[in-house]
Biopython code that builds the backbone (N, CA, C, O; Angstrom):
import numpy as np
from Bio.PDB.StructureBuilder import StructureBuilder

atoms = [
    (1, "MET", "N", (2.747, 15.156, -5.442)),
    (1, "MET", "CA", (3.291, 14.346, -6.506)),
    (1, "MET", "C", (2.453, 13.081, -6.678)),
    (1, "MET", "O", (1.906, 12.561, -5.705)),
    (2, "LYS", "N", (2.355, 12.601, -7.874)),
    (2, "LYS", "CA", (1.625, 11.382, -8.165)),
    (2, "LYS", "C", (2.425, 10.164, -7.710)),
    (2, "LYS", "O", (3.631, 10.248, -7.476)),
    (3, "ILE", "N", (1.744, 9.049, -7.592)),
    (3, "ILE", "CA", (2.411, 7.785, -7.275)),
    (3, "ILE", "C", (2.435, 6.929, -8.530)),
    (3, "ILE", "O", (1.710, 7.193, -9.490)),
    (4, "LYS", "N", (3.276, 5.897, -8.515)),
    (4, "LYS", "CA", (3.360, 4.980, -9.645)),
    (4, "LYS", "C", (3.408, 3.543, -9.154)),
    (4, "LYS", "O", (4.026, 3.232, -8.136)),
    (5, "ILE", "N", (2.745, 2.684, -9.897)),
    (5, "ILE", "CA", (2.876, 1.241, -9.738)),
    (5, "ILE", "C", (3.473, 0.768, -11.047)),
    (5, "ILE", "O", (2.818, 0.806, -12.089)),
    (6, "ASN", "N", (4.722, 0.319, -10.988)),
    (6, "ASN", "CA", (5.537, 0.146, -12.191)),
    (6, "ASN", "C", (5.516, 1.476, -12.935)),
    (6, "ASN", "O", (5.975, 2.477, -12.385)),
    (7, "GLU", "N", (5.009, 1.527, -14.148)),
    (7, "GLU", "CA", (4.938, 2.801, -14.880)),
    (7, "GLU", "C", (3.514, 3.359, -14.922)),
    (7, "GLU", "O", (3.244, 4.324, -15.637)),
    (8, "ILE", "N", (2.613, 2.757, -14.161)),
    (8, "ILE", "CA", (1.212, 3.187, -14.138)),
    (8, "ILE", "C", (1.076, 4.319, -13.126)),
    (8, "ILE", "O", (1.308, 4.128, -11.933)),
    (9, "GLU", "N", (0.702, 5.483, -13.607)),
    (9, "GLU", "CA", (0.678, 6.681, -12.770)),
    (9, "GLU", "C", (-0.738, 7.007, -12.302)),
    (9, "GLU", "O", (-1.708, 6.840, -13.041)),
    (10, "SER", "N", (-0.833, 7.474, -11.064)),
    (10, "SER", "CA", (-2.132, 7.909, -10.545)),
    (10, "SER", "C", (-2.538, 9.223, -11.214)),
    (10, "SER", "O", (-1.709, 9.921, -11.797)),
    (11, "TYR", "N", (-3.808, 9.539, -11.119)),
    (11, "TYR", "CA", (-4.321, 10.776, -11.724)),
    (11, "TYR", "C", (-3.779, 12.006, -11.011)),
    (11, "TYR", "O", (-3.475, 13.017, -11.645)),
    (12, "ARG", "N", (-3.658, 11.916, -9.686)),
    (12, "ARG", "CA", (-3.150, 13.020, -8.858)),
    (12, "ARG", "C", (-2.509, 12.424, -7.612)),
    (12, "ARG", "O", (-2.376, 11.205, -7.502)),
    (13, "SER", "N", (-2.114, 13.270, -6.682)),
    (13, "SER", "CA", (-1.559, 12.786, -5.409)),
    (13, "SER", "C", (-2.589, 11.912, -4.711)),
    (13, "SER", "O", (-3.789, 12.127, -4.880)),
    (14, "PRO", "N", (-2.144, 10.923, -3.923)),
    (14, "PRO", "CA", (-3.094, 10.038, -3.254)),
    (14, "PRO", "C", (-3.985, 10.778, -2.264)),
    (14, "PRO", "O", (-3.595, 11.796, -1.691)),
    (15, "GLU", "N", (-5.178, 10.249, -2.078)),
    (15, "GLU", "CA", (-6.101, 10.789, -1.074)),
    (15, "GLU", "C", (-5.523, 10.553, 0.319)),
    (15, "GLU", "O", (-5.622, 11.408, 1.200)),
    (16, "SER", "N", (-4.919, 9.379, 0.504)),
    (16, "SER", "CA", (-4.244, 9.058, 1.766)),
    (16, "SER", "C", (-3.138, 8.061, 1.482)),
    (16, "SER", "O", (-3.214, 7.267, 0.544)),
    (17, "CYS", "N", (-2.117, 8.120, 2.308)),
    (17, "CYS", "CA", (-0.976, 7.222, 2.175)),
    (17, "CYS", "C", (-0.373, 7.060, 3.567)),
    (17, "CYS", "O", (0.092, 8.035, 4.157)),
    (18, "MET", "N", (-0.379, 5.847, 4.092)),
    (18, "MET", "CA", (0.086, 5.620, 5.455)),
    (18, "MET", "C", (1.078, 4.454, 5.468)),
    (18, "MET", "O", (0.794, 3.378, 4.940)),
    (19, "ILE", "N", (2.240, 4.682, 6.076)),
    (19, "ILE", "CA", (3.235, 3.632, 6.220)),
    (19, "ILE", "C", (2.998, 2.927, 7.558)),
    (19, "ILE", "O", (2.874, 3.569, 8.601)),
    (20, "ASN", "N", (2.937, 1.601, 7.503)),
    (20, "ASN", "CA", (2.696, 0.771, 8.684)),
    (20, "ASN", "C", (3.974, -0.009, 8.999)),
    (20, "ASN", "O", (4.442, -0.796, 8.176)),
    (21, "PHE", "N", (4.536, 0.209, 10.185)),
    (21, "PHE", "CA", (5.760, -0.474, 10.582)),
    (21, "PHE", "C", (5.447, -1.829, 11.182)),
    (21, "PHE", "O", (4.442, -1.993, 11.874)),
    (22, "ASP", "N", (6.302, -2.795, 10.919)),
    (22, "ASP", "CA", (6.186, -4.120, 11.521)),
    (22, "ASP", "C", (7.105, -4.143, 12.740)),
    (22, "ASP", "O", (8.257, -4.570, 12.661)),
    (23, "ASP", "N", (6.580, -3.681, 13.854)),
    (23, "ASP", "CA", (7.335, -3.605, 15.102)),
    (23, "ASP", "C", (6.939, -4.790, 15.963)),
    (23, "ASP", "O", (5.804, -4.863, 16.434)),
    (24, "ARG", "N", (7.851, -5.710, 16.171)),
    (24, "ARG", "CA", (7.555, -6.945, 16.894)),
    (24, "ARG", "C", (7.822, -6.789, 18.378)),
    (24, "ARG", "O", (8.743, -7.393, 18.929)),
    (25, "ILE", "N", (7.007, -5.972, 19.010)),
    (25, "ILE", "CA", (7.122, -5.768, 20.449)),
    (25, "ILE", "C", (5.763, -6.079, 21.079)),
    (25, "ILE", "O", (4.715, -5.766, 20.515)),
    (26, "GLU", "N", (5.805, -6.687, 22.236)),
    (26, "GLU", "CA", (4.567, -7.083, 22.892)),
    (26, "GLU", "C", (4.704, -6.900, 24.405)),
    (26, "GLU", "O", (5.713, -7.275, 25.003)),
    (27, "LYS", "N", (3.684, -6.325, 24.998)),
    (27, "LYS", "CA", (3.640, -6.198, 26.458)),
    (27, "LYS", "C", (2.930, -7.422, 27.011)),
    (27, "LYS", "O", (1.833, -7.771, 26.574)),
    (28, "ILE", "N", (3.576, -8.076, 27.991)),
    (28, "ILE", "CA", (3.020, -9.281, 28.585)),
    (28, "ILE", "C", (2.675, -8.977, 30.045)),
    (28, "ILE", "O", (3.564, -8.714, 30.854)),
    (29, "PRO", "N", (1.378, -9.015, 30.377)),
    (29, "PRO", "CA", (0.991, -8.744, 31.760)),
    (29, "PRO", "C", (1.371, -9.906, 32.675)),
    (29, "PRO", "O", (1.171, -11.076, 32.348)),
    (30, "LEU", "N", (1.914, -9.553, 33.807)),
    (30, "LEU", "CA", (2.280, -10.529, 34.833)),
    (30, "LEU", "C", (1.573, -10.164, 36.133)),
    (30, "LEU", "O", (1.098, -9.039, 36.288)),
    (31, "ILE", "N", (1.505, -11.087, 37.045)),
    (31, "ILE", "CA", (0.964, -10.764, 38.363)),
    (31, "ILE", "C", (1.938, -9.787, 39.011)),
    (31, "ILE", "O", (3.115, -10.100, 39.188)),
    (32, "GLY", "N", (1.447, -8.615, 39.359)),
    (32, "GLY", "CA", (2.285, -7.607, 39.998)),
    (32, "GLY", "C", (3.114, -6.765, 39.037)),
    (32, "GLY", "O", (4.024, -6.064, 39.480)),
    (33, "GLY", "N", (2.833, -6.808, 37.737)),
    (33, "GLY", "CA", (3.598, -5.968, 36.807)),
    (33, "GLY", "C", (3.466, -6.410, 35.368)),
    (33, "GLY", "O", (2.519, -7.103, 34.996)),
    (34, "ASN", "N", (4.422, -6.003, 34.572)),
    (34, "ASN", "CA", (4.452, -6.318, 33.144)),
    (34, "ASN", "C", (5.887, -6.584, 32.732)),
    (34, "ASN", "O", (6.835, -6.186, 33.408)),
    (35, "THR", "N", (6.022, -7.264, 31.612)),
    (35, "THR", "CA", (7.329, -7.416, 30.979)),
    (35, "THR", "C", (7.140, -7.197, 29.487)),
    (35, "THR", "O", (6.011, -7.185, 28.996)),
    (36, "VAL", "N", (8.225, -7.025, 28.773)),
    (36, "VAL", "CA", (8.164, -6.761, 27.336)),
    (36, "VAL", "C", (8.960, -7.822, 26.600)),
    (36, "VAL", "O", (10.084, -8.158, 26.971)),
    (37, "GLN", "N", (8.349, -8.337, 25.551)),
    (37, "GLN", "CA", (9.044, -9.237, 24.640)),
    (37, "GLN", "C", (9.284, -8.429, 23.370)),
    (37, "GLN", "O", (8.329, -7.993, 22.727)),
    (38, "ASP", "N", (10.550, -8.222, 22.999)),
    (38, "ASP", "CA", (10.885, -7.307, 21.906)),
    (38, "ASP", "C", (11.788, -7.997, 20.888)),
    (38, "ASP", "O", (12.942, -8.315, 21.174)),
    (39, "TYR", "N", (11.236, -8.221, 19.689)),
    (39, "TYR", "CA", (12.014, -8.792, 18.590)),
    (39, "TYR", "C", (12.449, -7.718, 17.600)),
    (39, "TYR", "O", (13.040, -8.026, 16.564)),
    (40, "GLY", "N", (12.160, -6.469, 17.915)),
    (40, "GLY", "CA", (12.624, -5.362, 17.089)),
    (40, "GLY", "C", (11.726, -5.039, 15.907)),
    (40, "GLY", "O", (10.639, -5.597, 15.752)),
    (41, "HIS", "N", (12.203, -4.134, 15.089)),
    (41, "HIS", "CA", (11.502, -3.709, 13.872)),
    (41, "HIS", "C", (11.959, -4.594, 12.730)),
    (41, "HIS", "O", (13.156, -4.708, 12.467)),
    (42, "ILE", "N", (11.013, -5.218, 12.054)),
    (42, "ILE", "CA", (11.309, -6.091, 10.918)),
    (42, "ILE", "C", (10.914, -5.331, 9.655)),
    (42, "ILE", "O", (9.740, -5.301, 9.287)),
    (43, "SER", "N", (11.892, -4.718, 8.995)),
    (43, "SER", "CA", (11.581, -3.831, 7.865)),
    (43, "SER", "C", (10.930, -4.563, 6.696)),
    (43, "SER", "O", (10.184, -3.956, 5.927)),
    (44, "SER", "N", (11.203, -5.867, 6.551)),
    (44, "SER", "CA", (10.584, -6.603, 5.446)),
    (44, "SER", "C", (9.082, -6.785, 5.657)),
    (44, "SER", "O", (8.373, -7.177, 4.731)),
    (45, "GLY", "N", (8.590, -6.505, 6.860)),
    (45, "GLY", "CA", (7.164, -6.611, 7.134)),
    (45, "GLY", "C", (6.430, -5.285, 7.046)),
    (45, "GLY", "O", (5.213, -5.239, 7.228)),
    (46, "ASP", "N", (7.157, -4.196, 6.767)),
    (46, "ASP", "CA", (6.509, -2.888, 6.625)),
    (46, "ASP", "C", (5.557, -2.892, 5.431)),
    (46, "ASP", "O", (5.771, -3.615, 4.459)),
    (47, "SER", "N", (4.518, -2.089, 5.513)),
    (47, "SER", "CA", (3.565, -1.977, 4.407)),
    (47, "SER", "C", (3.088, -0.536, 4.282)),
    (47, "SER", "O", (3.278, 0.280, 5.184)),
    (48, "ILE", "N", (2.470, -0.244, 3.154)),
    (48, "ILE", "CA", (1.911, 1.082, 2.906)),
    (48, "ILE", "C", (0.446, 0.891, 2.535)),
    (48, "ILE", "O", (0.123, 0.052, 1.694)),
    (49, "THR", "N", (-0.432, 1.658, 3.150)),
    (49, "THR", "CA", (-1.852, 1.649, 2.816)),
    (49, "THR", "C", (-2.144, 2.914, 2.025)),
    (49, "THR", "O", (-1.842, 4.018, 2.478)),
    (50, "VAL", "N", (-2.737, 2.750, 0.831)),
    (50, "VAL", "CA", (-2.919, 3.871, -0.090)),
    (50, "VAL", "C", (-4.347, 3.913, -0.600)),
    (50, "VAL", "O", (-4.975, 2.879, -0.824)),
    (51, "SER", "N", (-4.847, 5.126, -0.781)),
    (51, "SER", "CA", (-6.109, 5.376, -1.476)),
    (51, "SER", "C", (-5.802, 6.417, -2.542)),
    (51, "SER", "O", (-5.449, 7.553, -2.224)),
    (52, "ALA", "N", (-5.938, 6.027, -3.819)),
    (52, "ALA", "CA", (-5.541, 6.928, -4.907)),
    (52, "ALA", "C", (-6.480, 6.788, -6.098)),
    (52, "ALA", "O", (-7.086, 5.741, -6.324)),
    (53, "LEU", "N", (-6.579, 7.878, -6.851)),
    (53, "LEU", "CA", (-7.454, 7.954, -8.019)),
    (53, "LEU", "C", (-6.687, 7.573, -9.280)),
    (53, "LEU", "O", (-5.598, 8.087, -9.534)),
    (54, "PHE", "N", (-7.272, 6.658, -10.077)),
    (54, "PHE", "CA", (-6.680, 6.219, -11.332)),
    (54, "PHE", "C", (-7.737, 6.256, -12.426)),
    (54, "PHE", "O", (-8.933, 6.180, -12.146)),
    (55, "SER", "N", (-7.295, 6.373, -13.662)),
    (55, "SER", "CA", (-8.229, 6.221, -14.777)),
    (55, "SER", "C", (-8.670, 4.756, -14.806)),
    (55, "SER", "O", (-7.988, 3.891, -14.257)),
    (56, "TRP", "N", (-9.813, 4.477, -15.446)),
    (56, "TRP", "CA", (-10.304, 3.098, -15.525)),
    (56, "TRP", "C", (-9.281, 2.205, -16.216)),
    (56, "TRP", "O", (-9.078, 1.065, -15.799)),
    (57, "ASP", "N", (-8.636, 2.705, -17.265)),
    (57, "ASP", "CA", (-7.644, 1.902, -17.987)),
    (57, "ASP", "C", (-6.464, 1.556, -17.077)),
    (57, "ASP", "O", (-6.006, 0.413, -17.060)),
    (58, "ASN", "N", (-5.980, 2.528, -16.333)),
    (58, "ASN", "CA", (-4.873, 2.273, -15.412)),
    (58, "ASN", "C", (-5.302, 1.351, -14.275)),
    (58, "ASN", "O", (-4.531, 0.491, -13.847)),
    (59, "ALA", "N", (-6.520, 1.526, -13.787)),
    (59, "ALA", "CA", (-7.032, 0.644, -12.732)),
    (59, "ALA", "C", (-7.122, -0.793, -13.242)),
    (59, "ALA", "O", (-6.828, -1.731, -12.501)),
    (60, "ALA", "N", (-7.521, -0.973, -14.489)),
    (60, "ALA", "CA", (-7.591, -2.317, -15.076)),
    (60, "ALA", "C", (-6.200, -2.936, -15.189)),
    (60, "ALA", "O", (-6.034, -4.133, -14.954)),
    (61, "ALA", "N", (-5.208, -2.136, -15.544)),
    (61, "ALA", "CA", (-3.828, -2.627, -15.620)),
    (61, "ALA", "C", (-3.314, -3.024, -14.236)),
    (61, "ALA", "O", (-2.626, -4.035, -14.095)),
    (62, "ILE", "N", (-3.645, -2.234, -13.220)),
    (62, "ILE", "CA", (-3.255, -2.554, -11.843)),
    (62, "ILE", "C", (-3.962, -3.828, -11.388)),
    (62, "ILE", "O", (-3.357, -4.674, -10.729)),
    (63, "TYR", "N", (-5.237, -3.966, -11.738)),
    (63, "TYR", "CA", (-5.989, -5.176, -11.401)),
    (63, "TYR", "C", (-5.302, -6.407, -11.995)),
    (63, "TYR", "O", (-5.188, -7.435, -11.328)),
    (64, "SER", "N", (-4.849, -6.308, -13.230)),
    (64, "SER", "CA", (-4.163, -7.432, -13.879)),
    (64, "SER", "C", (-2.877, -7.801, -13.148)),
    (64, "SER", "O", (-2.570, -8.981, -12.982)),
    (65, "LEU", "N", (-2.126, -6.791, -12.713)),
    (65, "LEU", "CA", (-0.905, -7.061, -11.942)),
    (65, "LEU", "C", (-1.237, -7.792, -10.645)),
    (65, "LEU", "O", (-0.553, -8.741, -10.263)),
    (66, "TRP", "N", (-2.294, -7.341, -9.974)),
    (66, "TRP", "CA", (-2.707, -7.961, -8.721)),
    (66, "TRP", "C", (-3.201, -9.390, -8.958)),
    (66, "TRP", "O", (-2.824, -10.312, -8.235)),
    (67, "GLU", "N", (-4.031, -9.560, -9.958)),
    (67, "GLU", "CA", (-4.607, -10.876, -10.257)),
    (67, "GLU", "C", (-3.514, -11.901, -10.594)),
    (67, "GLU", "O", (-3.618, -13.069, -10.217)),
    (68, "SER", "N", (-2.479, -11.464, -11.296)),
    (68, "SER", "CA", (-1.395, -12.372, -11.671)),
    (68, "SER", "C", (-0.332, -12.498, -10.578)),
    (68, "SER", "O", (0.622, -13.264, -10.715)),
    (69, "ARG", "N", (-0.505, -11.738, -9.490)),
    (69, "ARG", "CA", (0.415, -11.770, -8.343)),
    (69, "ARG", "C", (1.836, -11.357, -8.740)),
    (69, "ARG", "O", (2.818, -11.882, -8.214)),
    (70, "THR", "N", (1.924, -10.423, -9.665)),
    (70, "THR", "CA", (3.212, -9.914, -10.124)),
    (70, "THR", "C", (3.811, -8.972, -9.085)),
    (70, "THR", "O", (3.118, -8.087, -8.582)),
    (71, "LEU", "N", (5.085, -9.151, -8.760)),
    (71, "LEU", "CA", (5.770, -8.199, -7.891)),
    (71, "LEU", "C", (5.978, -6.910, -8.680)),
    (71, "LEU", "O", (6.301, -6.946, -9.867)),
    (72, "VAL", "N", (5.792, -5.776, -8.017)),
    (72, "VAL", "CA", (5.826, -4.487, -8.701)),
    (72, "VAL", "C", (6.837, -3.554, -8.036)),
    (72, "VAL", "O", (7.336, -3.832, -6.945)),
    (73, "ASN", "N", (7.123, -2.456, -8.707)),
    (73, "ASN", "CA", (7.869, -1.348, -8.117)),
    (73, "ASN", "C", (6.853, -0.262, -7.792)),
    (73, "ASN", "O", (6.027, 0.098, -8.631)),
    (74, "PHE", "N", (6.917, 0.253, -6.573)),
    (74, "PHE", "CA", (5.992, 1.294, -6.140)),
    (74, "PHE", "C", (6.784, 2.561, -5.862)),
    (74, "PHE", "O", (7.727, 2.552, -5.072)),
    (75, "THR", "N", (6.395, 3.656, -6.518)),
    (75, "THR", "CA", (7.028, 4.950, -6.295)),
    (75, "THR", "C", (6.066, 5.806, -5.488)),
    (75, "THR", "O", (4.961, 6.107, -5.938)),
    (76, "ASP", "N", (6.496, 6.199, -4.279)),
    (76, "ASP", "CA", (5.620, 6.997, -3.427)),
    (76, "ASP", "C", (5.709, 8.478, -3.781)),
    (76, "ASP", "O", (6.434, 8.864, -4.699)),
    (77, "GLU", "N", (4.972, 9.296, -3.054)),
    (77, "GLU", "CA", (4.906, 10.733, -3.350)),
    (77, "GLU", "C", (6.251, 11.438, -3.271)),
    (77, "GLU", "O", (6.476, 12.426, -3.969)),
    (78, "SER", "N", (7.138, 10.942, -2.434)),
    (78, "SER", "CA", (8.446, 11.591, -2.275)),
    (78, "SER", "C", (9.404, 11.212, -3.392)),
    (78, "SER", "O", (10.483, 11.794, -3.511)),
    (79, "GLY", "N", (9.017, 10.237, -4.214)),
    (79, "GLY", "CA", (9.892, 9.761, -5.277)),
    (79, "GLY", "C", (10.679, 8.522, -4.890)),
    (79, "GLY", "O", (11.411, 7.967, -5.709)),
    (80, "ALA", "N", (10.531, 8.079, -3.627)),
    (80, "ALA", "CA", (11.211, 6.860, -3.178)),
    (80, "ALA", "C", (10.591, 5.650, -3.876)),
    (80, "ALA", "O", (9.371, 5.549, -4.014)),
    (81, "ILE", "N", (11.451, 4.743, -4.309)),
    (81, "ILE", "CA", (10.988, 3.555, -5.035)),
    (81, "ILE", "C", (11.136, 2.332, -4.140)),
    (81, "ILE", "O", (12.222, 2.029, -3.646)),
    (82, "TRP", "N", (10.025, 1.640, -3.944)),
    (82, "TRP", "CA", (10.011, 0.375, -3.209)),
    (82, "TRP", "C", (10.012, -0.717, -4.278)),
    (82, "TRP", "O", (9.034, -0.864, -5.012)),
    (83, "GLN", "N", (11.097, -1.481, -4.372)),
    (83, "GLN", "CA", (11.242, -2.460, -5.447)),
    (83, "GLN", "C", (10.754, -3.841, -5.043)),
    (83, "GLN", "O", (10.868, -4.253, -3.889)),
    (84, "ASP", "N", (10.206, -4.544, -6.029)),
    (84, "ASP", "CA", (9.749, -5.929, -5.860)),
    (84, "ASP", "C", (8.843, -6.104, -4.649)),
    (84, "ASP", "O", (9.102, -6.937, -3.781)),
    (85, "VAL", "N", (7.781, -5.311, -4.602)),
    (85, "VAL", "CA", (6.814, -5.390, -3.512)),
    (85, "VAL", "C", (5.540, -6.062, -4.006)),
    (85, "VAL", "O", (5.265, -6.117, -5.204)),
    (86, "ARG", "N", (4.784, -6.563, -3.064)),
    (86, "ARG", "CA", (3.515, -7.218, -3.395)),
    (86, "ARG", "C", (2.390, -6.199, -3.327)),
    (86, "ARG", "O", (2.322, -5.400, -2.392)),
    (87, "LEU", "N", (1.526, -6.228, -4.299)),
    (87, "LEU", "CA", (0.378, -5.338, -4.388)),
    (87, "LEU", "C", (-0.861, -6.100, -3.926)),
    (87, "LEU", "O", (-1.138, -7.196, -4.416)),
    (88, "VAL", "N", (-1.611, -5.518, -2.978)),
    (88, "VAL", "CA", (-2.813, -6.166, -2.446)),
    (88, "VAL", "C", (-3.978, -5.193, -2.598)),
    (88, "VAL", "O", (-4.087, -4.231, -1.837)),
    (89, "LEU", "N", (-4.845, -5.438, -3.574)),
    (89, "LEU", "CA", (-6.020, -4.583, -3.757)),
    (89, "LEU", "C", (-7.035, -4.903, -2.670)),
    (89, "LEU", "O", (-7.258, -6.071, -2.350)),
    (90, "ARG", "N", (-7.651, -3.873, -2.104)),
    (90, "ARG", "CA", (-8.653, -4.048, -1.059)),
    (90, "ARG", "C", (-10.053, -3.687, -1.531)),
    (90, "ARG", "O", (-11.009, -4.404, -1.236)),
    (91, "SER", "N", (-10.188, -2.578, -2.265)),
    (91, "SER", "CA", (-11.507, -2.167, -2.749)),
    (91, "SER", "C", (-11.345, -1.064, -3.780)),
    (91, "SER", "O", (-10.263, -0.501, -3.947)),
    (92, "TYR", "N", (-12.438, -0.768, -4.465)),
    (92, "TYR", "CA", (-12.454, 0.389, -5.363)),
    (92, "TYR", "C", (-13.815, 1.052, -5.288)),
    (92, "TYR", "O", (-14.809, 0.453, -4.880)),
    (93, "LYS", "N", (-13.821, 2.295, -5.692)),
    (93, "LYS", "CA", (-15.055, 3.068, -5.677)),
    (93, "LYS", "C", (-15.044, 3.975, -6.892)),
    (93, "LYS", "O", (-14.013, 4.551, -7.239)),
    (94, "TYR", "N", (-16.192, 4.099, -7.535)),
    (94, "TYR", "CA", (-16.286, 5.037, -8.649)),
    (94, "TYR", "C", (-17.373, 6.045, -8.351)),
    (94, "TYR", "O", (-18.220, 5.840, -7.480)),
    (95, "PHE", "N", (-17.331, 7.133, -9.088)),
    (95, "PHE", "CA", (-18.261, 8.234, -8.878)),
    (95, "PHE", "C", (-19.070, 8.419, -10.154)),
    (95, "PHE", "O", (-18.484, 8.639, -11.214)),
    (96, "PRO", "N", (-20.392, 8.337, -10.092)),
    (96, "PRO", "CA", (-21.228, 8.394, -11.287)),
    (96, "PRO", "C", (-20.947, 9.602, -12.197)),
    (96, "PRO", "O", (-21.014, 9.476, -13.419)),
    (97, "ARG", "N", (-20.640, 10.748, -11.625)),
    (97, "ARG", "CA", (-20.400, 11.933, -12.461)),
    (97, "ARG", "C", (-19.010, 11.933, -13.111)),
    (97, "ARG", "O", (-18.761, 12.686, -14.052)),
    (98, "PHE", "N", (-18.117, 11.092, -12.607)),
    (98, "PHE", "CA", (-16.753, 11.023, -13.135)),
    (98, "PHE", "C", (-16.461, 9.579, -13.540)),
    (98, "PHE", "O", (-15.593, 8.924, -12.963)),
    (99, "LYS", "N", (-17.181, 9.106, -14.520)),
    (99, "LYS", "CA", (-17.175, 7.690, -14.875)),
    (99, "LYS", "C", (-15.850, 7.177, -15.441)),
    (99, "LYS", "O", (-15.674, 5.968, -15.592)),
    (100, "ASP", "N", (-14.922, 8.077, -15.753)),
    (100, "ASP", "CA", (-13.649, 7.640, -16.326)),
    (100, "ASP", "C", (-12.575, 7.370, -15.275)),
    (100, "ASP", "O", (-11.448, 7.014, -15.619)),
    (101, "TYR", "N", (-12.918, 7.538, -13.987)),
    (101, "TYR", "CA", (-11.929, 7.393, -12.921)),
    (101, "TYR", "C", (-12.450, 6.502, -11.804)),
    (101, "TYR", "O", (-13.655, 6.385, -11.580)),
    (102, "VAL", "N", (-11.509, 5.879, -11.113)),
    (102, "VAL", "CA", (-11.859, 4.982, -10.016)),
    (102, "VAL", "C", (-10.883, 5.235, -8.859)),
    (102, "VAL", "O", (-9.692, 5.462, -9.072)),
    (103, "LEU", "N", (-11.411, 5.190, -7.640)),
    (103, "LEU", "CA", (-10.597, 5.359, -6.437)),
    (103, "LEU", "C", (-10.237, 3.973, -5.911)),
    (103, "LEU", "O", (-11.109, 3.233, -5.455)),
    (104, "LEU", "N", (-8.951, 3.621, -5.974)),
    (104, "LEU", "CA", (-8.483, 2.316, -5.517)),
    (104, "LEU", "C", (-7.945, 2.411, -4.095)),
    (104, "LEU", "O", (-7.206, 3.338, -3.764)),
    (105, "ASP", "N", (-8.315, 1.457, -3.266)),
    (105, "ASP", "CA", (-7.725, 1.294, -1.937)),
    (105, "ASP", "C", (-6.876, 0.028, -2.009)),
    (105, "ASP", "O", (-7.375, -1.049, -2.335)),
    (106, "PHE", "N", (-5.588, 0.172, -1.700)),
    (106, "PHE", "CA", (-4.695, -0.972, -1.803)),
    (106, "PHE", "C", (-3.569, -0.872, -0.786)),
    (106, "PHE", "O", (-3.358, 0.163, -0.154)),
    (107, "GLU", "N", (-2.852, -1.987, -0.649)),
    (107, "GLU", "CA", (-1.690, -2.041, 0.226)),
    (107, "GLU", "C", (-0.485, -2.478, -0.593)),
    (107, "GLU", "O", (-0.603, -3.197, -1.585)),
    (108, "VAL", "N", (0.659, -2.027, -0.149)),
    (108, "VAL", "CA", (1.933, -2.413, -0.741)),
    (108, "VAL", "C", (2.731, -3.082, 0.372)),
    (108, "VAL", "O", (3.002, -2.468, 1.404)),
    (109, "TRP", "N", (3.106, -4.345, 0.161)),
    (109, "TRP", "CA", (3.833, -5.108, 1.164)),
    (109, "TRP", "C", (5.280, -5.284, 0.737)),
    (109, "TRP", "O", (5.557, -5.546, -0.433)),
    (110, "ARG", "N", (6.203, -5.141, 1.681)),
    (110, "ARG", "CA", (7.625, -5.278, 1.387)),
    (110, "ARG", "C", (8.137, -6.702, 1.533)),
    (110, "ARG", "O", (9.351, -6.891, 1.612)),
    (111, "VAL", "N", (7.298, -7.685, 1.572)),
    (111, "VAL", "CA", (7.728, -9.060, 1.841)),
    (111, "VAL", "C", (8.728, -9.581, 0.839)),
    (111, "VAL", "O", (9.173, -10.723, 0.947)),
]
sb = StructureBuilder()
sb.init_structure("model")
sb.init_model(0)
sb.init_chain("A")
sb.init_seg("    ")
for serial, (resi, resn, name, xyz) in enumerate(atoms, 1):
    if name == "N":
        sb.init_residue(resn, " ", resi, " ")
    sb.init_atom(name, np.array(xyz, "f"), 0.0, 1.0, " ", f" {name:<3s}", serial, name[0])
structure = sb.get_structure()
């Protein structure tokens, strides 16, 4: 299934999509052992890392959303909607033989 940023749809299913949990746990080394400091899972810190193909026009619209720092709705492949999330563009790549499309690498933050 395709993904959506607001109503902007990807060309096809993402190349990769990974959910990153904000798990606030830390192992603290001690002399003679270890202890754990655990603040739990903070769901508002979860993020999604995505690599997906978009048309140049759609990529330009996504760029505008990012540049203006607009909060967006992100619909993942399963159809789940993440509302009012921050979009963070990381990079893009185009292919000379397919000049009408661009591969965007971005993150979606639940902050």
